[in-house]
BAFI-3210 file (N, C-alpha, C; in Angstrom, 3 decimals, decimal comma, padded with zeros to 6 digits):
// residues 291
n [1|2|3|4|5|6|7|8|9|10|11|12|13|14|15|16|17|18|19|20|21|22|23|24|25|26|27|28|29|30|31|32|33|34|35|36|37|38|39|40|41|42|43|44|45|46|47|48|49|50|51|52|53|54|55|56|57|58|59|60|61|62|63|64|65|66|67|68|69|70|71|72|73|74|75|76|77|78|79|80|81|82|83|84|85|86|87|88|89|90|91|92|93|94|95|96|97|98|99|100|101|102|103|104|105|106|107|108|109|110|111|112|113|114|115|116|117|118|119|120|121|122|123|124|125|126|127|128|129|130|131|132|133|134|135|136|137|138|139|140|141|142|143|144|145|146|147|148|149|150|151|152|153|154|155|156|157|158|159|160|161|162|163|164|165|166|167|168|169|170|171|172|173|174|175|176|177|178|179|180|181|182|183|184|185|186|187|188|189|190|191|192|193|194|195|196|197|198|199|200|201|202|203|204|205|206|207|208|209|210|211|212|213|214|215|216|217|218|219|220|221|222|223|224|225|226|227|228|229|230|231|232|233|234|235|236|237|238|239|240|241|242|243|244|245|246|247|248|249|250|251|252|253|254|255|256|257|258|259|260|261|262|263|264|265|266|267|268|269|270|271|272|273|274|275|276|277|278|279|280|281|282|283|284|285|286|287|288|289|290|291]
n.u [023,151|021,830|018,347|016,373|014,329|010,991|009,031|005,824|002,763|-000,297|-003,294|-006,443|-009,704|-010,680|-009,199|-005,949|-002,864|000,246|003,010|005,636|007,682|009,676|011,867|010,980|008,501|006,683|004,145|004,531|002,749|002,974|002,047|002,898|004,107|003,259|004,329|005,784|006,178|005,826|008,528|009,641|011,945|012,168|011,812|013,234|015,737|015,279|014,049|014,463|014,879|014,788|012,840|010,656|008,404|008,267|005,633|004,920|002,726|002,073|000,239|-003,081|-002,887|-000,198|003,006|002,489|-000,126|-003,354|-005,271|-008,072|-011,263|-010,547|-010,757|-011,050|-009,848|-010,899|-011,550|-009,009|-008,162|-009,895|-009,073|-006,448|-007,048|-008,224|-005,936|-004,407|-005,999|-005,730|-003,042|-003,060|-002,407|-001,560|-002,777|-001,400|001,257|000,761|001,917|001,752|002,732|003,010|001,130|000,203|-000,941|-003,698|-005,146|-004,015|-005,008|-007,737|-007,745|-007,020|-009,239|-011,430|-010,785|-010,153|-009,445|-007,373|-005,322|-002,720|-001,236|-000,586|001,413|002,004|003,649|004,821|002,148|-000,522|-003,605|-005,900|-007,439|-005,430|-003,103|-004,952|-006,979|-006,512|-003,930|-000,699|000,899|-000,721|-001,398|001,210|001,817|-000,187|000,461|003,091|003,009|001,073|-000,294|000,608|003,030|004,652|006,559|008,695|009,403|010,395|012,486|014,192|014,766|016,199|018,367|019,524|020,406|022,331|024,175|024,874|025,086|025,397|024,411|021,810|020,787|020,908|019,071|016,778|016,383|015,963|013,449|011,803|012,206|012,035|014,087|017,649|019,607|022,289|025,329|024,692|025,321|027,419|026,405|023,712|023,081|023,375|021,269|019,070|019,350|018,864|016,209|014,904|015,417|013,492|011,118|007,900|005,055|002,766|-000,635|-001,419|-000,667|-002,108|-004,647|-004,439|-004,294|-006,885|-008,255|-009,994|-010,581|-012,831|-013,520|-014,715|-013,673|-011,053|-011,675|-012,581|-010,439|-008,982|-006,609|-003,409|-001,584|001,075|002,149|004,251|006,069|007,803|009,157|010,090|008,884|008,369|006,537|004,154|002,013|002,446|000,091|-001,642|-000,896|-001,294|-004,044|-004,905|-003,927|-005,567|-007,962|-007,782|-008,336|-006,380|-003,803|-000,409|001,642|004,676|007,072|009,729|013,003|014,388|016,625|015,883|013,246|010,248|011,105|011,518|012,945|015,463|018,753|020,381|019,281|017,476|017,847|016,669|013,971|013,589|014,206|012,147|009,871|010,486|010,680|008,097|006,503|007,563|006,748|004,005|003,201|004,556|004,632|002,602|002,692|005,379|005,570|004,322|006,081]
n.v [006,273|004,443|004,292|001,360|-000,588|-001,647|-004,297|-005,625|-007,524|-006,110|-006,414|-005,268|-003,678|-004,194|-006,208|-007,906|-006,036|-005,653|-003,802|-001,421|000,380|003,215|005,393|008,289|010,440|012,974|011,636|010,132|008,887|006,407|005,484|002,988|002,339|000,355|-003,081|-003,019|-003,004|-003,075|-002,996|-001,001|001,571|004,144|006,794|006,855|008,072|010,708|012,202|013,592|011,266|011,481|013,254|012,581|009,895|007,232|005,467|002,612|000,836|-002,391|-002,383|-003,698|-006,991|-006,985|-007,894|-009,082|-008,397|-009,307|-009,372|-009,603|-008,121|-005,730|-004,110|-001,604|001,810|003,298|001,272|000,393|002,771|002,880|000,607|001,357|003,519|002,130|000,824|003,055|003,821|001,545|001,734|004,058|006,550|010,005|012,780|012,670|013,384|012,524|010,386|009,461|007,301|006,801|004,040|003,984|006,386|006,700|005,329|006,911|009,465|008,913|008,306|010,809|012,285|010,956|010,890|013,473|014,499|012,938|013,653|015,727|016,817|016,238|014,466|013,725|011,621|011,181|010,441|008,121|008,855|008,833|006,990|004,275|002,287|000,877|-001,415|-000,556|000,272|-000,610|-001,821|-003,212|-005,997|-007,346|-006,594|-007,874|-010,489|-010,802|-010,004|-011,362|-013,342|-015,983|-016,141|-013,994|-014,121|-015,571|-013,833|-011,595|-012,827|-013,439|-010,847|-009,907|-011,607|-010,711|-008,189|-009,008|-010,471|-008,833|-005,923|-003,184|-003,162|-004,135|-002,114|000,063|-000,708|-000,871|001,794|002,958|002,003|003,476|006,121|008,795|010,340|010,937|009,493|008,738|006,956|004,881|005,711|004,144|004,252|004,709|002,380|000,553|001,422|000,865|-001,917|-002,609|-001,847|-003,459|-005,892|-006,299|-006,360|-007,562|-008,580|-009,988|-010,373|-007,814|-005,967|-006,434|-006,006|-003,299|-002,275|-002,422|-000,585|002,543|006,093|008,543|011,926|013,472|012,537|013,561|016,270|016,488|016,497|018,099|018,899|020,645|020,121|018,648|017,987|015,992|015,480|013,970|015,402|013,574|011,132|007,866|005,995|006,961|009,331|012,869|014,233|013,069|014,107|016,820|016,909|016,092|018,225|020,243|019,561|019,057|021,129|022,663|022,442|022,126|021,997|020,527|020,229|018,275|018,199|015,671|012,781|010,054|009,735|008,218|007,312|009,456|009,963|008,948|008,986|011,509|014,788|014,091|015,140|017,680|017,015|015,504|017,440|019,299|017,789|017,229|019,837|020,774|019,023|019,514|022,141|021,899|019,889|020,190|022,795|023,569|021,325|021,211|023,566|022,917|021,373]
n.w [008,109|005,386|004,520|004,860|002,736|003,388|002,814|002,619|002,877|003,187|004,889|003,902|004,005|001,517|000,476|000,128|-000,129|-001,541|-000,396|-000,398|001,822|002,510|004,190|006,248|007,586|005,818|003,744|000,516|-002,018|-004,338|-007,559|-009,526|-012,901|-015,870|-015,918|-013,583|-009,939|-006,346|-005,878|-007,309|-007,617|-008,533|-007,538|-005,195|-004,740|-005,134|-003,175|000,139|002,449|005,146|005,599|004,106|003,417|001,228|-000,160|-001,760|-003,365|-004,805|-007,650|-008,454|-009,733|-010,108|-008,705|-005,434|-005,134|-005,629|-008,692|-008,705|-008,527|-009,523|-012,042|-013,103|-013,121|-011,019|-009,220|-008,427|-007,208|-005,015|-003,634|-002,923|-001,336|000,772|001,645|002,494|004,635|006,292|006,909|008,267|007,120|006,789|004,734|001,457|-000,905|-004,258|-006,778|-010,134|-012,632|-016,089|-017,012|-014,466|-014,045|-014,521|-012,318|-010,288|-010,846|-010,559|-007,837|-006,721|-007,543|-006,376|-003,686|-002,350|000,162|000,940|-000,681|-001,227|-003,315|-006,829|-009,043|-012,360|-014,464|-017,666|-018,454|-019,055|-019,887|-021,406|-024,110|-025,145|-026,886|-028,523|-030,519|-033,080|-033,086|-034,175|-032,270|-030,609|-030,913|-030,714|-028,050|-026,562|-027,118|-026,110|-023,435|-022,026|-019,307|-019,645|-021,039|-020,291|-018,243|-019,332|-021,413|-020,028|-018,694|-020,828|-021,637|-019,428|-019,608|-021,986|-021,191|-019,421|-020,953|-023,161|-022,328|-023,209|-025,848|-025,409|-023,793|-025,531|-027,529|-025,975|-025,178|-027,682|-028,131|-026,475|-026,950|-029,272|-029,947|-030,416|-028,482|-028,370|-027,352|-024,534|-021,233|-018,724|-016,079|-016,577|-017,946|-015,853|-014,224|-015,879|-016,045|-013,360|-013,148|-015,098|-013,983|-012,037|-013,388|-014,233|-015,978|-015,279|-014,363|-014,411|-016,459|-018,894|-017,886|-017,299|-019,899|-020,790|-019,338|-018,840|-018,674|-017,829|-018,919|-016,926|-014,563|-014,524|-014,432|-011,843|-010,165|-007,507|-006,368|-006,501|-009,499|-011,257|-014,462|-016,310|-019,260|-021,992|-024,951|-026,688|-026,378|-027,159|-026,494|-025,356|-026,585|-026,512|-026,550|-024,750|-022,259|-022,729|-023,108|-020,560|-019,034|-019,914|-018,810|-016,035|-013,330|-011,829|-013,029|-014,161|-016,978|-017,948|-020,428|-021,780|-023,179|-023,175|-023,124|-022,928|-023,567|-022,879|-020,403|-018,326|-015,997|-016,166|-017,644|-019,796|-019,101|-017,155|-014,619|-014,462|-014,682|-012,348|-010,396|-010,805|-010,075|-007,392|-006,266|-006,741|-005,209|-002,663|-002,358|-002,297|-000,557|001,829|003,298|005,379|006,999|007,767|009,163|011,467|012,784]
ca.u [022,870|020,735|017,097|016,085|012,943|010,187|007,989|004,901|001,410|-001,181|-004,707|-007,338|-011,122|-010,983|-008,292|-004,531|-002,066|001,686|003,450|006,995|007,797|011,048|011,970|010,109|008,043|005,497|003,977|004,418|002,102|003,458|001,368|003,892|003,648|003,113|005,448|006,515|005,446|006,284|009,995|010,044|012,738|012,390|011,866|013,904|016,878|014,891|013,566|015,167|014,124|014,624|011,670|009,550|008,292|007,679|004,759|004,826|001,952|001,910|-001,140|-003,725|-002,367|001,261|003,588|001,650|-001,476|-004,192|-006,086|-009,427|-012,281|-010,057|-010,582|-011,150|-008,972|-011,579|-011,419|-007,663|-008,137|-010,580|-008,211|-005,334|-007,644|-008,335|-004,570|-004,056|-006,709|-005,122|-001,733|-003,314|-001,590|-002,135|-002,872|-000,118|001,523|000,487|002,635|001,303|003,640|002,598|-000,146|-000,232|-001,559|-005,157|-005,603|-003,599|-005,991|-008,986|-007,542|-007,089|-010,603|-012,369|-010,364|-009,407|-008,918|-006,133|-004,396|-002,203|-000,812|-000,540|002,411|001,784|004,870|004,551|000,906|-001,553|-004,840|-007,023|-007,340|-004,026|-002,844|-006,210|-006,819|-006,027|-002,502|000,066|001,552|-001,716|-001,266|002,460|001,755|-001,020|001,172|004,304|002,827|-000,038|000,221|001,155|004,396|005,405|007,716|009,784|009,817|011,248|013,712|015,059|015,229|017,257|019,543|020,146|021,130|023,482|025,147|025,315|024,378|025,385|023,501|020,454|020,365|020,707|017,806|015,696|016,160|015,364|012,043|011,034|012,548|012,123|015,278|018,911|020,320|023,706|025,727|024,122|026,384|027,456|025,479|022,350|022,917|023,160|019,923|018,137|019,453|018,183|014,773|014,453|015,563|012,281|009,923|006,993|003,755|001,765|-001,989|-001,718|-000,445|-003,249|-005,773|-004,208|-004,574|-008,317|-008,853|-010,237|-010,842|-013,640|-013,061|-015,234|-012,761|-009,971|-012,229|-012,864|-009,194|-008,928|-005,268|-002,417|-001,116|002,179|002,183|005,563|006,083|008,931|008,895|010,622|008,278|007,952|005,536|002,895|002,025|002,331|-001,296|-002,285|-000,629|-001,929|-005,478|-005,082|-003,684|-006,709|-009,137|-007,553|-008,461|-005,209|-002,686|000,682|002,290|006,072|007,562|011,178|013,833|015,289|017,192|015,330|011,835|009,247|011,757|011,951|013,743|016,761|019,503|020,621|018,080|016,605|018,021|015,658|012,685|013,568|014,164|010,804|008,960|010,837|010,324|006,638|005,956|007,959|005,954|002,574|002,913|005,313|004,656|001,830|003,147|006,666|005,362|003,849|007,168]
ca.v [004,943|004,489|003,661|000,069|-000,781|-002,617|-004,815|-006,521|-007,596|-005,516|-006,723|-004,109|-004,035|-004,578|-007,257|-007,700|-005,177|-005,633|-002,412|-001,133|001,680|003,611|006,762|008,667|011,815|013,234|010,503|010,243|007,659|006,227|004,523|002,595|002,133|-001,017|-004,013|-002,797|-003,366|-002,362|-002,917|000,145|002,511|005,316|008,063|006,701|008,966|012,083|012,906|013,440|010,235|011,890|014,140|012,012|008,445|006,730|004,307|002,097|-000,401|-003,111|-002,231|-004,996|-007,797|-006,918|-008,318|-009,988|-007,858|-009,991|-008,510|-009,635|-007,424|-004,372|-003,965|-000,190|002,704|003,666|000,138|000,485|003,927|002,523|-000,336|002,087|004,271|001,186|000,643|004,264|003,742|000,501|002,228|005,314|007,582|011,337|013,169|012,416|013,727|011,341|010,339|008,417|007,202|006,016|003,372|004,255|007,712|006,617|005,148|008,045|010,517|008,488|008,451|012,233|012,760|010,333|011,059|014,736|014,720|012,154|014,059|017,098|017,244|015,140|014,524|012,736|011,529|010,448|009,757|007,604|009,334|008,535|005,715|003,987|000,947|000,274|-002,431|000,068|000,518|-001,805|-002,437|-003,885|-007,461|-007,797|-006,414|-008,928|-011,752|-010,866|-009,675|-012,065|-014,082|-017,293|-016,087|-012,790|-014,451|-015,925|-012,631|-010,779|-013,583|-013,240|-009,459|-009,826|-012,307|-009,820|-007,156|-009,640|-010,928|-007,700|-004,809|-001,953|-003,354|-004,253|-000,793|000,906|-001,114|-000,528|003,235|003,246|001,644|004,406|007,497|009,138|011,158|010,252|009,643|008,415|005,825|004,913|005,722|002,960|004,429|004,532|000,943|-000,094|001,764|000,093|-003,308|-002,744|-001,731|-004,644|-007,054|-006,473|-006,250|-008,660|-008,076|-010,768|-010,129|-006,397|-005,151|-006,539|-005,327|-001,864|-001,915|-002,365|000,460|003,848|007,141|009,560|013,295|014,014|012,165|014,545|017,567|016,479|016,578|019,400|019,200|021,150|018,996|018,846|016,958|015,981|014,620|014,177|015,686|012,451|009,913|006,954|005,073|007,655|010,618|014,012|014,695|012,574|015,078|018,093|016,765|016,082|019,580|021,084|019,121|019,175|022,578|023,346|021,660|022,791|021,041|020,754|019,365|018,170|017,765|014,703|011,801|008,711|009,718|007,809|007,174|010,823|010,023|008,348|009,488|012,949|015,603|013,620|015,943|018,741|016,372|015,158|018,669|019,878|016,980|017,418|021,191|020,892|018,321|020,237|023,368|021,634|018,974|020,390|024,026|023,570|020,245|021,575|024,650|022,350|020,615]
ca.w [007,567|004,412|004,904|004,262|002,322|004,128|001,929|003,306|002,346|004,189|004,739|003,933|003,919|000,131|000,044|000,428|-000,998|-001,294|-000,334|000,075|002,472|002,779|004,681|007,359|007,441|005,024|002,831|-000,936|-002,465|-005,709|-008,424|-010,514|-014,262|-016,309|-015,798|-012,345|-008,728|-005,153|-005,866|-008,119|-006,809|-009,372|-006,810|-003,902|-004,585|-005,447|-001,987|001,407|003,155|006,543|005,665|003,351|003,324|-000,015|-000,024|-003,126|-003,442|-006,066|-008,114|-008,664|-010,829|-010,081|-007,440|-004,636|-005,012|-006,619|-009,539|-008,175|-009,317|-009,748|-013,475|-013,471|-012,369|-009,776|-008,305|-007,863|-006,309|-003,767|-002,938|-002,326|-000,228|001,883|002,158|003,249|005,898|007,115|007,356|008,991|006,491|006,584|003,326|000,812|-002,301|-005,070|-008,048|-011,045|-013,776|-017,244|-016,799|-013,103|-013,959|-014,447|-010,941|-009,466|-011,105|-009,925|-006,394|-006,392|-007,780|-005,448|-002,291|-002,262|001,506|001,086|-001,743|-001,122|-004,648|-007,788|-010,113|-013,405|-015,257|-018,909|-018,086|-019,952|-019,276|-022,283|-024,830|-025,490|-027,389|-028,961|-031,560|-034,312|-032,914|-034,583|-031,116|-029,776|-030,974|-030,085|-026,599|-026,000|-027,267|-025,295|-022,016|-021,386|-018,144|-019,983|-021,576|-019,923|-017,403|-020,240|-022,142|-019,163|-018,444|-021,990|-021,607|-018,412|-020,145|-022,958|-020,444|-018,781|-021,952|-023,994|-021,686|-023,995|-026,977|-024,884|-023,333|-026,710|-028,146|-025,055|-025,259|-028,988|-028,068|-025,641|-027,298|-030,691|-030,114|-030,692|-027,211|-028,459|-026,503|-023,182|-020,232|-017,864|-014,953|-017,068|-018,213|-014,555|-013,783|-016,693|-015,615|-012,075|-013,388|-015,826|-013,087|-011,235|-014,224|-014,553|-016,412|-014,556|-014,902|-014,307|-017,638|-019,807|-017,236|-017,513|-021,285|-021,021|-018,520|-019,440|-017,696|-018,496|-018,718|-015,674|-013,481|-014,513|-014,020|-010,412|-009,386|-006,843|-005,869|-007,460|-010,310|-012,196|-015,503|-016,948|-020,441|-022,892|-026,356|-027,461|-025,852|-028,226|-025,970|-025,080|-027,263|-025,609|-026,551|-023,531|-021,192|-023,074|-022,834|-019,106|-018,535|-020,257|-018,059|-014,587|-013,102|-011,278|-013,569|-014,883|-017,875|-018,287|-021,482|-021,634|-024,296|-022,536|-024,055|-022,828|-023,914|-021,900|-019,100|-018,019|-014,776|-016,433|-018,778|-019,908|-018,980|-016,082|-013,400|-014,477|-014,411|-010,929|-009,605|-010,920|-009,260|-005,984|-005,834|-006,748|-004,046|-001,459|-002,255|-002,137|000,541|003,051|004,087|006,616|007,853|008,334|010,119|012,719|013,439]
c.u [021,704|019,494|016,932|014,610|012,275|009,040|007,125|003,601|000,462|-002,617|-005,538|-008,781|-011,521|-010,034|-006,842|-003,842|-000,600|002,153|004,885|007,010|009,277|011,062|011,058|009,701|006,803|005,348|003,881|003,927|002,336|002,676|002,309|003,261|003,466|004,416|006,160|005,703|006,047|007,798|010,526|010,737|012,983|012,616|012,623|014,997|016,516|014,569|014,458|014,362|014,117|013,387|010,446|009,582|007,608|006,876|004,456|004,031|002,132|000,453|-001,752|-003,220|-000,859|001,766|002,687|000,280|-002,361|-005,012|-007,521|-010,410|-011,812|-009,734|-010,569|-010,218|-009,596|-011,508|-010,054|-007,576|-008,782|-009,746|-007,058|-005,830|-007,790|-006,969|-004,152|-004,750|-006,092|-003,780|-001,843|-002,440|-002,299|-002,217|-001,482|000,013|001,371|001,246|002,077|002,144|003,029|001,235|-000,653|-000,926|-003,069|-005,639|-005,162|-004,570|-007,318|-008,900|-007,696|-008,509|-011,582|-012,053|-009,534|-008,805|-007,625|-005,026|-003,978|-001,833|-000,678|000,532|002,119|002,992|004,638|003,220|000,097|-002,876|-006,072|-006,877|-005,893|-003,914|-004,156|-005,938|-006,288|-004,519|-001,728|000,773|000,590|-001,501|000,057|002,434|000,938|-000,360|002,315|004,041|001,583|000,530|000,871|002,636|005,241|006,635|008,927|010,305|010,755|012,537|014,698|015,598|016,353|018,531|020,272|020,954|022,368|024,576|025,728|024,648|024,317|024,404|022,053|019,921|020,061|019,374|016,617|015,360|015,541|013,874|011,180|011,279|012,588|013,351|016,489|019,803|021,813|024,042|025,154|025,250|026,280|026,491|024,036|022,071|022,625|021,750|018,861|018,155|018,696|016,668|014,237|014,493|014,288|011,006|009,208|005,646|002,618|000,380|-002,290|-001,643|-001,634|-004,496|-005,656|-004,617|-006,061|-009,025|-009,113|-010,555|-011,664|-013,181|-013,533|-014,325|-011,618|-010,472|-012,454|-011,604|-009,075|-007,510|-004,405|-001,774|000,011|002,181|003,505|005,559|007,280|008,452|009,330|010,046|007,773|006,846|004,164|002,958|001,775|000,909|-002,055|-002,101|-001,295|-003,426|-005,743|-004,912|-004,858|-007,937|-008,977|-007,475|-007,170|-003,937|-001,671|001,406|003,722|006,503|009,088|011,836|014,874|015,680|016,440|013,822|010,918|009,823|012,375|012,995|015,117|017,437|019,702|019,312|017,188|016,716|016,977|014,275|012,547|013,454|012,783|009,806|009,217|010,385|008,810|006,038|006,339|007,117|004,492|002,250|003,444|004,990|003,883|002,292|004,473|006,529|004,938|004,942|007,861]
c.v [005,023|003,789|002,340|-000,010|-001,830|-003,048|-005,801|-006,573|-007,158|-005,917|-005,457|-004,603|-004,488|-005,647|-006,924|-006,817|-005,309|-004,188|-002,340|000,258|001,968|005,076|007,004|010,123|011,907|012,178|010,915|008,893|007,502|005,133|004,174|002,382|000,665|-001,784|-003,941|-003,312|-002,599|-002,203|-001,777|001,185|003,834|006,584|007,985|007,739|010,438|012,879|012,635|012,479|010,437|012,764|013,549|010,488|008,086|005,474|003,821|000,791|-001,078|-002,952|-003,603|-005,715|-007,811|-007,385|-009,312|-009,385|-008,532|-009,006|-008,456|-008,955|-006,040|-004,135|-002,509|000,641|003,086|002,537|000,153|001,629|003,588|001,537|000,392|003,017|003,372|000,905|001,843|004,280|002,718|000,940|003,511|006,440|008,929|011,638|013,154|013,182|012,442|011,466|009,193|008,427|006,308|005,386|003,524|005,599|007,628|006,370|006,270|009,206|010,172|008,629|009,910|012,762|012,235|010,634|012,325|014,994|013,945|012,665|015,509|017,645|016,014|015,430|013,394|012,753|010,624|009,728|009,249|007,938|009,007|007,165|005,512|002,528|000,221|-000,727|-001,851|000,313|-000,740|-002,496|-003,291|-005,393|-007,935|-007,662|-007,524|-010,303|-011,872|-010,750|-010,296|-012,964|-015,420|-017,215|-014,940|-013,095|-014,788|-014,732|-011,791|-011,506|-013,413|-011,813|-009,292|-010,515|-011,419|-008,733|-007,736|-009,982|-009,764|-006,420|-003,540|-002,047|-003,411|-002,897|000,127|000,581|-000,729|000,954|003,616|002,931|002,626|005,867|007,680|009,984|010,308|010,376|009,369|007,231|005,980|004,784|004,514|003,075|004,218|003,073|000,210|000,193|000,998|-001,380|-003,530|-002,696|-003,007|-005,888|-007,323|-006,518|-007,598|-008,064|-008,702|-010,553|-008,637|-005,630|-005,225|-005,903|-003,820|-001,443|-001,738|-001,338|001,712|004,828|008,219|010,962|013,878|013,696|013,175|015,906|017,645|016,480|017,982|019,834|019,875|019,974|019,439|017,680|017,081|015,011|014,980|014,491|014,527|011,117|009,044|006,014|005,716|009,036|011,755|014,571|014,206|013,577|016,416|018,040|016,793|017,483|020,500|020,756|019,281|020,656|023,278|022,621|022,552|021,724|021,469|019,730|019,413|017,661|016,783|013,607|010,475|008,675|009,361|007,663|008,521|010,898|009,363|009,063|010,991|013,732|015,218|014,479|017,059|018,175|016,074|016,401|019,303|019,116|017,204|018,787|021,384|020,231|019,035|021,492|023,088|020,715|019,491|021,636|023,976|022,477|020,591|022,679|024,122|021,593|021,449]
c.w [006,588|004,933|004,163|003,889|003,194|003,219|002,703|002,523|003,454|003,888|004,835|003,851|002,526|-000,395|000,329|-000,607|-000,591|-001,326|000,177|000,680|002,737|003,182|005,867|007,147|006,592|003,934|001,363|-001,441|-003,960|-006,428|-009,570|-011,883|-014,589|-016,156|-014,446|-011,157|-007,558|-005,110|-006,724|-007,236|-007,538|-008,565|-005,488|-003,676|-004,775|-004,192|-000,785|002,274|004,660|006,714|004,994|003,427|002,012|000,284|-001,435|-003,115|-004,802|-006,484|-008,407|-009,915|-010,923|-008,714|-006,732|-004,341|-006,053|-007,439|-009,041|-009,115|-009,755|-011,222|-013,922|-012,606|-011,033|-008,753|-007,632|-006,872|-004,971|-002,953|-002,238|-001,218|000,993|002,493|003,002|004,602|006,831|007,685|008,169|008,452|006,531|005,091|002,692|-000,492|-003,090|-006,386|-008,878|-012,307|-014,855|-017,004|-015,361|-012,957|-013,812|-013,018|-010,003|-009,623|-010,431|-008,414|-005,989|-006,535|-006,739|-003,993|-002,128|-000,888|001,744|000,158|-001,560|-002,497|-005,518|-008,830|-011,085|-014,334|-016,461|-018,813|-019,269|-019,295|-020,106|-022,917|-025,291|-025,904|-027,707|-030,085|-032,866|-034,275|-033,317|-033,422|-030,298|-029,750|-030,364|-028,565|-025,949|-026,127|-026,264|-023,807|-021,405|-020,284|-018,463|-020,347|-021,022|-019,073|-018,277|-021,009|-021,284|-018,793|-019,594|-022,039|-020,599|-018,900|-021,148|-022,265|-019,757|-019,784|-022,746|-023,481|-022,521|-025,162|-026,495|-024,441|-024,508|-027,385|-027,272|-025,175|-026,596|-029,002|-027,293|-026,010|-028,811|-030,981|-030,475|-029,471|-027,283|-027,570|-025,096|-022,169|-019,311|-016,684|-015,394|-017,435|-016,911|-014,034|-014,565|-016,303|-014,311|-012,240|-014,050|-014,932|-012,292|-012,080|-014,393|-014,935|-015,617|-015,180|-014,997|-015,608|-018,601|-019,201|-017,422|-018,920|-021,545|-020,134|-019,350|-018,328|-018,386|-018,087|-017,392|-014,501|-013,386|-014,038|-012,515|-009,550|-008,814|-006,485|-006,928|-008,189|-011,234|-013,165|-016,250|-018,128|-021,318|-024,301|-027,246|-026,987|-027,008|-027,778|-025,827|-025,712|-026,274|-025,576|-025,327|-022,395|-021,477|-022,798|-021,330|-018,523|-018,827|-019,419|-016,544|-014,239|-012,687|-011,711|-014,275|-015,693|-018,141|-019,331|-021,503|-022,908|-023,752|-023,521|-024,078|-023,036|-022,765|-020,493|-018,707|-016,920|-014,942|-017,594|-018,772|-019,894|-017,815|-014,824|-013,326|-014,140|-012,922|-010,056|-009,643|-010,045|-007,782|-005,493|-005,792|-005,516|-002,760|-001,265|-001,930|-000,971|001,860|003,873|005,408|007,564|008,526|009,361|011,479|013,460|014,520]
res [m|p|f|q|s|r|i|s|v|v|g|t|s|l|g|p|v|e|v|r|r|i|g|r|g|l|p|i|l|y|f|h|g|g|q|s|d|a|r|n|t|t|y|d|h|i|f|d|l|d|r|y|e|l|i|v|p|s|r|p|g|y|g|r|t|p|l|g|h|n|q|a|a|a|d|t|a|r|l|i|d|a|l|a|g|a|l|e|l|p|a|a|a|v|i|g|v|s|l|g|a|r|p|a|i|a|f|a|a|l|f|p|a|r|t|r|s|l|v|l|s|a|p|i|t|g|r|w|l|t|r|e|d|p|r|w|y|p|a|h|m|a|y|n|p|v|v|e|r|g|v|w|a|m|t|r|m|a|f|s|v|a|p|h|l|a|a|q|r|f|v|r|g|i|s|t|g|s|p|g|p|v|a|n|d|d|i|a|n|l|q|a|r|v|r|t|y|r|s|r|r|g|f|l|a|d|l|h|q|s|l|d|d|d|c|l|r|h|v|q|s|p|t|l|i|q|h|s|l|h|d|a|s|v|d|v|s|q|s|k|a|a|a|s|l|i|p|n|a|r|l|r|l|y|d|n|a|f|g|h|f|l|w|l|g|p|g|s|a|e|v|e|a|d|a|r|e|f|i|e|a|t|i|a|p|d|a|l|a|a|e]
***
């Protein structure tokens, strides 16, 4: 029988956190990217849920986790540490995707005893979408808390009315490559993802975060950094810089079709296999030996 997700709001010493849990076994703590929340299912199918449990908190400002004072990546890291304590989690593999990479890195740096390994997927680690970027103003207009609900409602409507066209345009926005026609399965996956997207207060807060180089240098855990050569959203230089600063980091670059969305579309199987094998090699050996 497939595992059912369990979503709840957990009280911690630093405030409430919405969290989804699925599976059982060794914990994998997932820091979702921008526009997402605890309902993100990106990695649900990648791991054996009889051996691993995915813990997916809504980061501050997303879902039912209030933004509060959590304006910095380190603040988010401390909040998720408080969640891990409330849930009595053992040390976990940590995954940070896109805008979720900064707090994932801060978590690994500040709480090494809670971090067995770190995977960064299409990570934003340095300055991104600054005022000099032509995307800065449109992002602040479309994804501010006043209008973002309507923007995502219109996006969902587009996927409902003209799914192939909407998917094609969506992929063109995240990939510099030429992915060709989007397959029906990939359209369904994009629809499912867009169905849960909301920017709320979290996305603009993410845009104003930063991470200093010392934070990356303090990451002690084995780290895998994954990035697409065709990422239209985040330049690969972000991953290269992170790989040069994190002491025990390995960088993998991919010739995938969907650019920023490494885990979808043609070429995604290699990305998923690399993440799965890395986590199995770094989280599991000593724990499995004790079983």
